[in-house]
PDB file of N, CA, C and O in Angstrom:
ATOM      1  N   MET A   1      -3.847  -5.083   4.524  1.00  0.00           N
ATOM      2  CA  MET A   1      -2.605  -4.477   4.495  1.00  0.00           C
ATOM      3  C   MET A   1      -1.899  -4.650   3.120  1.00  0.00           C
ATOM      4  O   MET A   1      -1.158  -3.770   2.681  1.00  0.00           O
ATOM      5  N   ALA A   2      -2.129  -5.717   2.504  1.00  0.00           N
ATOM      6  CA  ALA A   2      -1.550  -5.997   1.223  1.00  0.00           C
ATOM      7  C   ALA A   2      -2.044  -4.930   0.166  1.00  0.00           C
ATOM      8  O   ALA A   2      -1.276  -4.524  -0.706  1.00  0.00           O
ATOM      9  N   SER A   3      -3.284  -4.512   0.265  1.00  0.00           N
ATOM     10  CA  SER A   3      -3.766  -3.560  -0.715  1.00  0.00           C
ATOM     11  C   SER A   3      -3.140  -2.181  -0.513  1.00  0.00           C
ATOM     12  O   SER A   3      -2.979  -1.430  -1.474  1.00  0.00           O
ATOM     13  N   PHE A   4      -2.799  -1.856   0.684  1.00  0.00           N
ATOM     14  CA  PHE A   4      -2.092  -0.542   0.874  1.00  0.00           C
ATOM     15  C   PHE A   4      -0.604  -0.569   0.307  1.00  0.00           C
ATOM     16  O   PHE A   4      -0.118   0.425  -0.232  1.00  0.00           O
ATOM     17  N   ARG A   5       0.066  -1.723   0.454  1.00  0.00           N
ATOM     18  CA  ARG A   5       1.405  -1.895  -0.143  1.00  0.00           C
ATOM     19  C   ARG A   5       1.275  -1.817  -1.712  1.00  0.00           C
ATOM     20  O   ARG A   5       2.121  -1.211  -2.369  1.00  0.00           O
ATOM     21  N   ALA A   6       0.260  -2.406  -2.262  1.00  0.00           N
ATOM     22  CA  ALA A   6       0.131  -2.444  -3.683  1.00  0.00           C
ATOM     23  C   ALA A   6      -0.176  -1.020  -4.195  1.00  0.00           C
ATOM     24  O   ALA A   6       0.375  -0.638  -5.227  1.00  0.00           O
ATOM     25  N   ILE A   7      -0.991  -0.253  -3.553  1.00  0.00           N
ATOM     26  CA  ILE A   7      -1.297   1.084  -3.914  1.00  0.00           C
ATOM     27  C   ILE A   7      -0.037   1.945  -3.793  1.00  0.00           C
ATOM     28  O   ILE A   7       0.212   2.776  -4.666  1.00  0.00           O
ATOM     29  N   GLU A   8       0.756   1.771  -2.746  1.00  0.00           N
ATOM     30  CA  GLU A   8       1.980   2.532  -2.499  1.00  0.00           C
ATOM     31  C   GLU A   8       2.946   2.313  -3.675  1.00  0.00           C
ATOM     32  O   GLU A   8       3.617   3.250  -4.106  1.00  0.00           O
ATOM     33  N   GLN A   9       3.014   1.119  -4.176  1.00  0.00           N
ATOM     34  CA  GLN A   9       3.996   0.771  -5.287  1.00  0.00           C
ATOM     35  C   GLN A   9       3.298   1.038  -6.701  1.00  0.00           C
ATOM     36  O   GLN A   9       3.982   1.015  -7.725  1.00  0.00           O
ATOM     37  N   GLY A  10       1.994   1.279  -6.737  1.00  0.00           N
ATOM     38  CA  GLY A  10       1.310   1.461  -7.974  1.00  0.00           C
ATOM     39  C   GLY A  10       1.051   0.187  -8.747  1.00  0.00           C
ATOM     40  O   GLY A  10       1.015   0.205  -9.978  1.00  0.00           O
ATOM     41  N   CYS A  11       0.868  -0.927  -8.041  1.00  0.00           N
ATOM     42  CA  CYS A  11       0.615  -2.223  -8.664  1.00  0.00           C
ATOM     43  C   CYS A  11      -0.778  -2.714  -8.516  1.00  0.00           C
ATOM     44  O   CYS A  11      -1.478  -2.329  -7.580  1.00  0.00           O
ATOM     45  N   ASN A  12      -1.202  -3.556  -9.414  1.00  0.00           N
ATOM     46  CA  ASN A  12      -2.481  -4.235  -9.284  1.00  0.00           C
ATOM     47  C   ASN A  12      -2.326  -5.387  -8.334  1.00  0.00           C
ATOM     48  O   ASN A  12      -1.224  -5.930  -8.253  1.00  0.00           O
ATOM     49  N   LEU A  13      -3.321  -5.798  -7.620  1.00  0.00           N
ATOM     50  CA  LEU A  13      -3.162  -6.913  -6.747  1.00  0.00           C
ATOM     51  C   LEU A  13      -4.373  -7.845  -6.789  1.00  0.00           C
ATOM     52  O   LEU A  13      -5.534  -7.437  -6.837  1.00  0.00           O
ATOM     53  N   PHE A  14      -4.005  -9.138  -6.767  1.00  0.00           N
ATOM     54  CA  PHE A  14      -5.087 -10.145  -6.670  1.00  0.00           C
ATOM     55  C   PHE A  14      -4.589 -11.006  -5.463  1.00  0.00           C
ATOM     56  O   PHE A  14      -3.643 -11.787  -5.575  1.00  0.00           O
ATOM     57  N   ARG A  15      -5.268 -10.820  -4.330  1.00  0.00           N
ATOM     58  CA  ARG A  15      -5.003 -11.496  -3.123  1.00  0.00           C
ATOM     59  C   ARG A  15      -5.869 -12.655  -2.869  1.00  0.00           C
ATOM     60  O   ARG A  15      -7.075 -12.516  -2.665  1.00  0.00           O
ATOM     61  N   GLN A  16      -5.260 -13.839  -2.877  1.00  0.00           N
ATOM     62  CA  GLN A  16      -5.963 -15.068  -2.656  1.00  0.00           C
ATOM     63  C   GLN A  16      -5.801 -15.568  -1.166  1.00  0.00           C
ATOM     64  O   GLN A  16      -4.668 -15.682  -0.699  1.00  0.00           O
ATOM     65  N   ALA A  17      -6.799 -15.836  -0.497  1.00  0.00           N
ATOM     66  CA  ALA A  17      -6.798 -16.318   0.864  1.00  0.00           C
ATOM     67  C   ALA A  17      -7.447 -17.620   1.024  1.00  0.00           C
ATOM     68  O   ALA A  17      -8.547 -17.791   0.498  1.00  0.00           O
ATOM     69  N   SER A  18      -6.866 -18.597   1.720  1.00  0.00           N
ATOM     70  CA  SER A  18      -7.601 -19.902   1.769  1.00  0.00           C
ATOM     71  C   SER A  18      -8.727 -19.899   2.727  1.00  0.00           C
ATOM     72  O   SER A  18      -9.725 -20.575   2.477  1.00  0.00           O
ATOM     73  N   LEU A  19      -8.644 -19.192   3.802  1.00  0.00           N
ATOM     74  CA  LEU A  19      -9.736 -19.072   4.761  1.00  0.00           C
ATOM     75  C   LEU A  19      -9.922 -17.681   5.194  1.00  0.00           C
ATOM     76  O   LEU A  19      -9.605 -17.339   6.334  1.00  0.00           O
ATOM     77  N   GLY A  20     -10.436 -16.836   4.311  1.00  0.00           N
ATOM     78  CA  GLY A  20     -10.620 -15.432   4.694  1.00  0.00           C
ATOM     79  C   GLY A  20     -11.127 -14.667   3.478  1.00  0.00           C
ATOM     80  O   GLY A  20     -11.840 -15.242   2.656  1.00  0.00           O
ATOM     81  N   LEU A  21     -10.782 -13.386   3.336  1.00  0.00           N
ATOM     82  CA  LEU A  21     -11.255 -12.545   2.268  1.00  0.00           C
ATOM     83  C   LEU A  21     -10.282 -12.519   1.084  1.00  0.00           C
ATOM     84  O   LEU A  21      -9.169 -12.013   1.228  1.00  0.00           O
ATOM     85  N   SER A  22     -10.652 -13.027  -0.027  1.00  0.00           N
ATOM     86  CA  SER A  22      -9.965 -12.874  -1.295  1.00  0.00           C
ATOM     87  C   SER A  22     -10.451 -11.647  -1.969  1.00  0.00           C
ATOM     88  O   SER A  22     -11.644 -11.349  -1.914  1.00  0.00           O
ATOM     89  N   ALA A  23      -9.574 -10.913  -2.608  1.00  0.00           N
ATOM     90  CA  ALA A  23     -10.011  -9.699  -3.266  1.00  0.00           C
ATOM     91  C   ALA A  23      -8.999  -9.282  -4.386  1.00  0.00           C
ATOM     92  O   ALA A  23      -7.821  -9.640  -4.387  1.00  0.00           O
ATOM     93  N   ALA A  24      -9.563  -8.506  -5.318  1.00  0.00           N
ATOM     94  CA  ALA A  24      -8.746  -7.943  -6.428  1.00  0.00           C
ATOM     95  C   ALA A  24      -8.827  -6.433  -6.356  1.00  0.00           C
ATOM     96  O   ALA A  24      -9.909  -5.866  -6.204  1.00  0.00           O
ATOM     97  N   PHE A  25      -7.682  -5.784  -6.464  1.00  0.00           N
ATOM     98  CA  PHE A  25      -7.603  -4.322  -6.407  1.00  0.00           C
ATOM     99  C   PHE A  25      -6.857  -3.801  -7.579  1.00  0.00           C
ATOM    100  O   PHE A  25      -5.925  -4.461  -8.039  1.00  0.00           O
ATOM    101  N   ASP A  26      -7.214  -2.629  -8.108  1.00  0.00           N
ATOM    102  CA  ASP A  26      -6.480  -2.042  -9.150  1.00  0.00           C
ATOM    103  C   ASP A  26      -5.394  -1.166  -8.577  1.00  0.00           C
ATOM    104  O   ASP A  26      -5.276  -1.063  -7.357  1.00  0.00           O
ATOM    105  N   CYS A  27      -4.590  -0.524  -9.424  1.00  0.00           N
ATOM    106  CA  CYS A  27      -3.430   0.276  -8.904  1.00  0.00           C
ATOM    107  C   CYS A  27      -3.770   1.535  -8.137  1.00  0.00           C
ATOM    108  O   CYS A  27      -2.941   2.128  -7.447  1.00  0.00           O
ATOM    109  N   GLN A  28      -5.108   1.940  -8.299  1.00  0.00           N
ATOM    110  CA  GLN A  28      -5.543   3.070  -7.530  1.00  0.00           C
ATOM    111  C   GLN A  28      -6.295   2.747  -6.265  1.00  0.00           C
ATOM    112  O   GLN A  28      -6.805   3.639  -5.587  1.00  0.00           O
ATOM    113  N   GLY A  29      -6.364   1.480  -5.950  1.00  0.00           N
ATOM    114  CA  GLY A  29      -6.996   1.061  -4.657  1.00  0.00           C
ATOM    115  C   GLY A  29      -8.480   0.759  -4.751  1.00  0.00           C
ATOM    116  O   GLY A  29      -9.142   0.536  -3.737  1.00  0.00           O
ATOM    117  N   ARG A  30      -8.996   0.751  -5.957  1.00  0.00           N
ATOM    118  CA  ARG A  30     -10.428   0.417  -6.100  1.00  0.00           C
ATOM    119  C   ARG A  30     -10.617  -1.120  -6.060  1.00  0.00           C
ATOM    120  O   ARG A  30      -9.975  -1.862  -6.805  1.00  0.00           O
ATOM    121  N   ARG A  31     -11.499  -1.556  -5.184  1.00  0.00           N
ATOM    122  CA  ARG A  31     -11.745  -3.026  -5.169  1.00  0.00           C
ATOM    123  C   ARG A  31     -12.550  -3.435  -6.373  1.00  0.00           C
ATOM    124  O   ARG A  31     -13.660  -2.948  -6.587  1.00  0.00           O
ATOM    125  N   LEU A  32     -11.979  -4.349  -7.176  1.00  0.00           N
ATOM    126  CA  LEU A  32     -12.635  -4.787  -8.329  1.00  0.00           C
ATOM    127  C   LEU A  32     -13.577  -5.996  -8.073  1.00  0.00           C
ATOM    128  O   LEU A  32     -14.638  -6.093  -8.691  1.00  0.00           O
ATOM    129  N   ALA A  33     -13.191  -6.896  -7.177  1.00  0.00           N
ATOM    130  CA  ALA A  33     -14.003  -8.037  -6.752  1.00  0.00           C
ATOM    131  C   ALA A  33     -13.519  -8.527  -5.380  1.00  0.00           C
ATOM    132  O   ALA A  33     -12.367  -8.334  -4.994  1.00  0.00           O
ATOM    133  N   ALA A  34     -14.455  -9.172  -4.658  1.00  0.00           N
ATOM    134  CA  ALA A  34     -14.084  -9.719  -3.350  1.00  0.00           C
ATOM    135  C   ALA A  34     -14.895 -10.910  -3.113  1.00  0.00           C
ATOM    136  O   ALA A  34     -16.005 -11.021  -3.634  1.00  0.00           O
ATOM    137  N   MET A  35     -14.365 -11.867  -2.302  1.00  0.00           N
ATOM    138  CA  MET A  35     -15.147 -13.053  -1.915  1.00  0.00           C
ATOM    139  C   MET A  35     -14.747 -13.420  -0.542  1.00  0.00           C
ATOM    140  O   MET A  35     -13.557 -13.544  -0.251  1.00  0.00           O
ATOM    141  N   ASP A  36     -15.768 -13.612   0.374  1.00  0.00           N
ATOM    142  CA  ASP A  36     -15.490 -14.102   1.683  1.00  0.00           C
ATOM    143  C   ASP A  36     -15.672 -15.603   1.691  1.00  0.00           C
ATOM    144  O   ASP A  36     -16.735 -16.120   1.349  1.00  0.00           O
ATOM    145  N   HIS A  37     -14.571 -16.325   2.105  1.00  0.00           N
ATOM    146  CA  HIS A  37     -14.688 -17.778   2.146  1.00  0.00           C
ATOM    147  C   HIS A  37     -15.869 -18.337   2.883  1.00  0.00           C
ATOM    148  O   HIS A  37     -16.507 -19.305   2.471  1.00  0.00           O
ATOM    149  N   PHE A  38     -16.130 -17.698   3.972  1.00  0.00           N
ATOM    150  CA  PHE A  38     -17.218 -18.213   4.882  1.00  0.00           C
ATOM    151  C   PHE A  38     -18.689 -17.866   4.453  1.00  0.00           C
ATOM    152  O   PHE A  38     -19.652 -18.458   4.940  1.00  0.00           O
ATOM    153  N   LEU A  39     -18.801 -16.918   3.557  1.00  0.00           N
ATOM    154  CA  LEU A  39     -20.123 -16.487   3.135  1.00  0.00           C
ATOM    155  C   LEU A  39     -20.467 -16.923   1.719  1.00  0.00           C
ATOM    156  O   LEU A  39     -21.587 -16.682   1.269  1.00  0.00           O
ATOM    157  N   THR A  40     -19.577 -17.534   1.025  1.00  0.00           N
ATOM    158  CA  THR A  40     -19.821 -17.961  -0.397  1.00  0.00           C
ATOM    159  C   THR A  40     -19.766 -19.440  -0.496  1.00  0.00           C
ATOM    160  O   THR A  40     -18.892 -20.113   0.049  1.00  0.00           O
ATOM    161  N   ALA A  41     -20.780 -19.941  -1.246  1.00  0.00           N
ATOM    162  CA  ALA A  41     -20.898 -21.379  -1.445  1.00  0.00           C
ATOM    163  C   ALA A  41     -19.936 -21.890  -2.578  1.00  0.00           C
ATOM    164  O   ALA A  41     -19.268 -22.909  -2.397  1.00  0.00           O
ATOM    165  N   ASP A  42     -19.873 -21.191  -3.719  1.00  0.00           N
ATOM    166  CA  ASP A  42     -19.066 -21.707  -4.831  1.00  0.00           C
ATOM    167  C   ASP A  42     -17.614 -21.447  -4.716  1.00  0.00           C
ATOM    168  O   ASP A  42     -16.821 -22.183  -5.303  1.00  0.00           O
ATOM    169  N   ARG A  43     -17.206 -20.428  -3.985  1.00  0.00           N
ATOM    170  CA  ARG A  43     -15.804 -20.120  -3.674  1.00  0.00           C
ATOM    171  C   ARG A  43     -14.957 -19.964  -4.977  1.00  0.00           C
ATOM    172  O   ARG A  43     -13.851 -20.489  -5.109  1.00  0.00           O
ATOM    173  N   THR A  44     -15.555 -19.211  -5.911  1.00  0.00           N
ATOM    174  CA  THR A  44     -14.754 -18.849  -7.155  1.00  0.00           C
ATOM    175  C   THR A  44     -14.822 -17.346  -7.297  1.00  0.00           C
ATOM    176  O   THR A  44     -15.893 -16.742  -7.262  1.00  0.00           O
ATOM    177  N   LEU A  45     -13.742 -16.805  -7.447  1.00  0.00           N
ATOM    178  CA  LEU A  45     -13.557 -15.330  -7.621  1.00  0.00           C
ATOM    179  C   LEU A  45     -13.011 -15.048  -8.980  1.00  0.00           C
ATOM    180  O   LEU A  45     -11.940 -15.536  -9.340  1.00  0.00           O
ATOM    181  N   VAL A  46     -13.744 -14.250  -9.761  1.00  0.00           N
ATOM    182  CA  VAL A  46     -13.287 -13.815 -11.134  1.00  0.00           C
ATOM    183  C   VAL A  46     -13.285 -12.371 -11.074  1.00  0.00           C
ATOM    184  O   VAL A  46     -14.206 -11.721 -10.579  1.00  0.00           O
ATOM    185  N   ALA A  47     -12.093 -11.805 -11.656  1.00  0.00           N
ATOM    186  CA  ALA A  47     -11.978 -10.351 -11.767  1.00  0.00           C
ATOM    187  C   ALA A  47     -11.171 -10.029 -12.970  1.00  0.00           C
ATOM    188  O   ALA A  47     -10.280 -10.801 -13.325  1.00  0.00           O
ATOM    189  N   GLN A  48     -11.432  -8.924 -13.627  1.00  0.00           N
ATOM    190  CA  GLN A  48     -10.523  -8.470 -14.718  1.00  0.00           C
ATOM    191  C   GLN A  48      -9.755  -7.318 -14.228  1.00  0.00           C
ATOM    192  O   GLN A  48     -10.330  -6.286 -13.880  1.00  0.00           O
ATOM    193  N   GLU A  49      -8.479  -7.453 -14.187  1.00  0.00           N
ATOM    194  CA  GLU A  49      -7.547  -6.432 -13.732  1.00  0.00           C
ATOM    195  C   GLU A  49      -6.814  -5.769 -14.876  1.00  0.00           C
ATOM    196  O   GLU A  49      -6.588  -6.440 -15.883  1.00  0.00           O
ATOM    197  N   PRO A  50      -6.436  -4.554 -14.810  1.00  0.00           N
ATOM    198  CA  PRO A  50      -5.596  -3.913 -15.784  1.00  0.00           C
ATOM    199  C   PRO A  50      -4.239  -4.574 -15.786  1.00  0.00           C
ATOM    200  O   PRO A  50      -3.773  -5.062 -14.757  1.00  0.00           O
ATOM    201  N   THR A  51      -3.609  -4.591 -16.935  1.00  0.00           N
ATOM    202  CA  THR A  51      -2.296  -5.276 -17.028  1.00  0.00           C
ATOM    203  C   THR A  51      -1.102  -4.353 -16.652  1.00  0.00           C
ATOM    204  O   THR A  51       0.006  -4.821 -16.391  1.00  0.00           O
ATOM    205  N   ALA A  52      -1.365  -3.072 -16.637  1.00  0.00           N
ATOM    206  CA  ALA A  52      -0.283  -2.073 -16.362  1.00  0.00           C
ATOM    207  C   ALA A  52      -0.578  -1.342 -15.010  1.00  0.00           C
ATOM    208  O   ALA A  52      -1.745  -1.100 -14.700  1.00  0.00           O
ATOM    209  N   GLY A  53       0.406  -1.008 -14.249  1.00  0.00           N
ATOM    210  CA  GLY A  53       0.263  -0.202 -13.121  1.00  0.00           C
ATOM    211  C   GLY A  53       0.677   1.234 -13.362  1.00  0.00           C
ATOM    212  O   GLY A  53       0.756   1.671 -14.510  1.00  0.00           O
ATOM    213  N   VAL A  54       0.948   1.990 -12.276  1.00  0.00           N
ATOM    214  CA  VAL A  54       1.363   3.421 -12.482  1.00  0.00           C
ATOM    215  C   VAL A  54       2.597   3.621 -11.687  1.00  0.00           C
ATOM    216  O   VAL A  54       2.829   2.846 -10.760  1.00  0.00           O
ATOM    217  N   ARG A  55       3.411   4.590 -11.965  1.00  0.00           N
ATOM    218  CA  ARG A  55       4.575   4.985 -11.237  1.00  0.00           C
ATOM    219  C   ARG A  55       4.163   5.967 -10.121  1.00  0.00           C
ATOM    220  O   ARG A  55       3.646   7.036 -10.447  1.00  0.00           O
ATOM    221  N   THR A  56       4.344   5.689  -8.935  1.00  0.00           N
ATOM    222  CA  THR A  56       3.979   6.555  -7.778  1.00  0.00           C
ATOM    223  C   THR A  56       5.255   7.250  -7.337  1.00  0.00           C
ATOM    224  O   THR A  56       6.374   6.848  -7.657  1.00  0.00           O
ATOM    225  N   LEU A  57       5.015   8.340  -6.567  1.00  0.00           N
ATOM    226  CA  LEU A  57       6.111   8.994  -5.994  1.00  0.00           C
ATOM    227  C   LEU A  57       6.972   8.159  -5.031  1.00  0.00           C
ATOM    228  O   LEU A  57       8.195   8.277  -4.946  1.00  0.00           O
ATOM    229  N   TYR A  58       6.213   7.295  -4.307  1.00  0.00           N
ATOM    230  CA  TYR A  58       6.937   6.392  -3.348  1.00  0.00           C
ATOM    231  C   TYR A  58       7.768   5.333  -4.126  1.00  0.00           C
ATOM    232  O   TYR A  58       8.894   5.024  -3.735  1.00  0.00           O
ATOM    233  N   SER A  59       7.224   4.800  -5.189  1.00  0.00           N
ATOM    234  CA  SER A  59       7.993   3.804  -6.038  1.00  0.00           C
ATOM    235  C   SER A  59       9.226   4.448  -6.620  1.00  0.00           C
ATOM    236  O   SER A  59      10.220   3.749  -6.819  1.00  0.00           O
ATOM    237  N   ARG A  60       9.228   5.717  -6.904  1.00  0.00           N
ATOM    238  CA  ARG A  60      10.376   6.458  -7.440  1.00  0.00           C
ATOM    239  C   ARG A  60      11.463   6.778  -6.401  1.00  0.00           C
ATOM    240  O   ARG A  60      12.658   6.540  -6.580  1.00  0.00           O
ATOM    241  N   LEU A  61      10.926   7.354  -5.269  1.00  0.00           N
ATOM    242  CA  LEU A  61      11.835   7.800  -4.233  1.00  0.00           C
ATOM    243  C   LEU A  61      12.162   6.860  -3.197  1.00  0.00           C
ATOM    244  O   LEU A  61      13.184   7.025  -2.531  1.00  0.00           O
ATOM    245  N   GLY A  62      11.343   5.831  -2.987  1.00  0.00           N
ATOM    246  CA  GLY A  62      11.516   4.904  -1.890  1.00  0.00           C
ATOM    247  C   GLY A  62      11.406   5.489  -0.544  1.00  0.00           C
ATOM    248  O   GLY A  62      10.518   6.304  -0.295  1.00  0.00           O
ATOM    249  N   ASP A  63      12.269   5.110   0.337  1.00  0.00           N
ATOM    250  CA  ASP A  63      12.221   5.606   1.766  1.00  0.00           C
ATOM    251  C   ASP A  63      12.916   6.925   1.974  1.00  0.00           C
ATOM    252  O   ASP A  63      13.092   7.352   3.115  1.00  0.00           O
ATOM    253  N   TRP A  64      13.307   7.566   0.936  1.00  0.00           N
ATOM    254  CA  TRP A  64      14.061   8.854   1.097  1.00  0.00           C
ATOM    255  C   TRP A  64      13.175   9.893   1.739  1.00  0.00           C
ATOM    256  O   TRP A  64      13.691  10.760   2.445  1.00  0.00           O
ATOM    257  N   VAL A  65      11.900   9.860   1.542  1.00  0.00           N
ATOM    258  CA  VAL A  65      11.000  10.880   2.118  1.00  0.00           C
ATOM    259  C   VAL A  65      10.983  10.613   3.610  1.00  0.00           C
ATOM    260  O   VAL A  65      11.092  11.566   4.382  1.00  0.00           O
ATOM    261  N   ALA A  66      10.854   9.398   4.055  1.00  0.00           N
ATOM    262  CA  ALA A  66      10.827   9.040   5.442  1.00  0.00           C
ATOM    263  C   ALA A  66      12.135   9.415   6.135  1.00  0.00           C
ATOM    264  O   ALA A  66      12.132  10.003   7.217  1.00  0.00           O
ATOM    265  N   TRP A  67      13.256   9.065   5.493  1.00  0.00           N
ATOM    266  CA  TRP A  67      14.567   9.379   6.083  1.00  0.00           C
ATOM    267  C   TRP A  67      14.797  10.863   6.088  1.00  0.00           C
ATOM    268  O   TRP A  67      15.406  11.353   7.040  1.00  0.00           O
ATOM    269  N   GLY A  68      14.358  11.629   5.099  1.00  0.00           N
ATOM    270  CA  GLY A  68      14.462  13.069   5.068  1.00  0.00           C
ATOM    271  C   GLY A  68      13.633  13.693   6.281  1.00  0.00           C
ATOM    272  O   GLY A  68      14.088  14.620   6.952  1.00  0.00           O
ATOM    273  N   CYS A  69      12.492  13.167   6.492  1.00  0.00           N
ATOM    274  CA  CYS A  69      11.688  13.659   7.686  1.00  0.00           C
ATOM    275  C   CYS A  69      12.406  13.359   8.995  1.00  0.00           C
ATOM    276  O   CYS A  69      12.443  14.227   9.866  1.00  0.00           O
ATOM    277  N   ALA A  70      12.970  12.184   9.173  1.00  0.00           N
ATOM    278  CA  ALA A  70      13.668  11.840  10.317  1.00  0.00           C
ATOM    279  C   ALA A  70      14.832  12.795  10.495  1.00  0.00           C
ATOM    280  O   ALA A  70      15.058  13.289  11.599  1.00  0.00           O
ATOM    281  N   ALA A  71      15.616  13.079   9.372  1.00  0.00           N
ATOM    282  CA  ALA A  71      16.799  13.976   9.576  1.00  0.00           C
ATOM    283  C   ALA A  71      16.347  15.345   9.870  1.00  0.00           C
ATOM    284  O   ALA A  71      17.011  15.991  10.681  1.00  0.00           O
ATOM    285  N   LEU A  72      15.312  15.877   9.326  1.00  0.00           N
ATOM    286  CA  LEU A  72      14.780  17.155   9.709  1.00  0.00           C
ATOM    287  C   LEU A  72      14.313  17.234  11.132  1.00  0.00           C
ATOM    288  O   LEU A  72      14.534  18.255  11.784  1.00  0.00           O
ATOM    289  N   LEU A  73      13.677  16.208  11.649  1.00  0.00           N
ATOM    290  CA  LEU A  73      13.318  16.137  13.014  1.00  0.00           C
ATOM    291  C   LEU A  73      14.561  16.161  13.887  1.00  0.00           C
ATOM    292  O   LEU A  73      14.562  16.932  14.847  1.00  0.00           O
ATOM    293  N   ALA A  74      15.610  15.401  13.654  1.00  0.00           N
ATOM    294  CA  ALA A  74      16.822  15.443  14.370  1.00  0.00           C
ATOM    295  C   ALA A  74      17.421  16.806  14.348  1.00  0.00           C
ATOM    296  O   ALA A  74      17.874  17.243  15.406  1.00  0.00           O
ATOM    297  N   VAL A  75      17.476  17.507  13.301  1.00  0.00           N
ATOM    298  CA  VAL A  75      18.058  18.892  13.223  1.00  0.00           C
ATOM    299  C   VAL A  75      17.189  19.839  14.078  1.00  0.00           C
ATOM    300  O   VAL A  75      17.748  20.645  14.821  1.00  0.00           O
ATOM    301  N   LEU A  76      15.879  19.775  14.004  1.00  0.00           N
ATOM    302  CA  LEU A  76      15.062  20.568  14.822  1.00  0.00           C
ATOM    303  C   LEU A  76      15.174  20.376  16.261  1.00  0.00           C
ATOM    304  O   LEU A  76      15.140  21.355  17.005  1.00  0.00           O
ATOM    305  N   VAL A  77      15.322  19.052  16.766  1.00  0.00           N
ATOM    306  CA  VAL A  77      15.585  18.758  18.132  1.00  0.00           C
ATOM    307  C   VAL A  77      16.930  19.374  18.532  1.00  0.00           C
ATOM    308  O   VAL A  77      17.000  20.032  19.570  1.00  0.00           O
ATOM    309  N   LEU A  78      17.993  19.189  17.756  1.00  0.00           N
ATOM    310  CA  LEU A  78      19.311  19.781  18.142  1.00  0.00           C
ATOM    311  C   LEU A  78      19.264  21.300  18.229  1.00  0.00           C
ATOM    312  O   LEU A  78      19.891  21.896  19.104  1.00  0.00           O
ATOM    313  N   LEU A  79      18.519  21.927  17.319  1.00  0.00           N
ATOM    314  CA  LEU A  79      18.400  23.361  17.380  1.00  0.00           C
ATOM    315  C   LEU A  79      17.646  23.778  18.614  1.00  0.00           C
ATOM    316  O   LEU A  79      17.990  24.809  19.191  1.00  0.00           O
ATOM    317  N   ALA A  80      16.601  23.023  19.082  1.00  0.00           N
ATOM    318  CA  ALA A  80      15.869  23.429  20.201  1.00  0.00           C
ATOM    319  C   ALA A  80      16.752  23.264  21.432  1.00  0.00           C
ATOM    320  O   ALA A  80      16.639  24.068  22.357  1.00  0.00           O
ATOM    321  N   PHE A  81      17.642  22.241  21.488  1.00  0.00           N
ATOM    322  CA  PHE A  81      18.486  22.069  22.695  1.00  0.00           C
ATOM    323  C   PHE A  81      19.576  23.086  22.694  1.00  0.00           C
ATOM    324  O   PHE A  81      20.024  23.476  23.772  1.00  0.00           O
ATOM    325  N   ARG A  82      20.035  23.543  21.566  1.00  0.00           N
ATOM    326  CA  ARG A  82      21.045  24.637  21.553  1.00  0.00           C
ATOM    327  C   ARG A  82      20.557  25.965  22.093  1.00  0.00           C
ATOM    328  O   ARG A  82      21.276  26.696  22.775  1.00  0.00           O
ATOM    329  N   ARG A  83      19.319  26.247  21.764  1.00  0.00           N
ATOM    330  CA  ARG A  83      18.673  27.496  22.237  1.00  0.00           C
ATOM    331  C   ARG A  83      18.454  27.481  23.684  1.00  0.00           C
ATOM    332  O   ARG A  83      18.472  28.547  24.300  1.00  0.00           O
ATOM    333  N   ARG A  84      18.241  26.322  24.306  1.00  0.00           N
ATOM    334  CA  ARG A  84      18.015  26.231  25.726  1.00  0.00           C
ATOM    335  C   ARG A  84      19.293  26.429  26.533  1.00  0.00           C
ATOM    336  O   ARG A  84      19.271  27.009  27.618  1.00  0.00           O
ATOM    337  N   GLY A  85      20.404  25.941  25.992  1.00  0.00           N
ATOM    338  CA  GLY A  85      21.661  25.976  26.669  1.00  0.00           C
ATOM    339  C   GLY A  85      22.526  27.068  26.354  1.00  0.00           C
ATOM    340  O   GLY A  85      23.625  27.162  26.899  1.00  0.00           O
TER     341      GLY A  85
END
């Protein structure tokens, strides 16, 4: 889930987990490196990540798109009830 949030915001992510899957992702969601704690003996993860991210539409607009869709749905529901009555 953390990788989806990082892609949404256009950030690079290095996720360290003490008992699980540690991974590094770039700003476009490509997995650069991964290590499973239970399948690796040395438990060292090395990855080279870019230093800059990207500006995504969601990072610029935030939740306005979701709120706009909710408002449009409310308007359409009200219009449907008006036509019935």
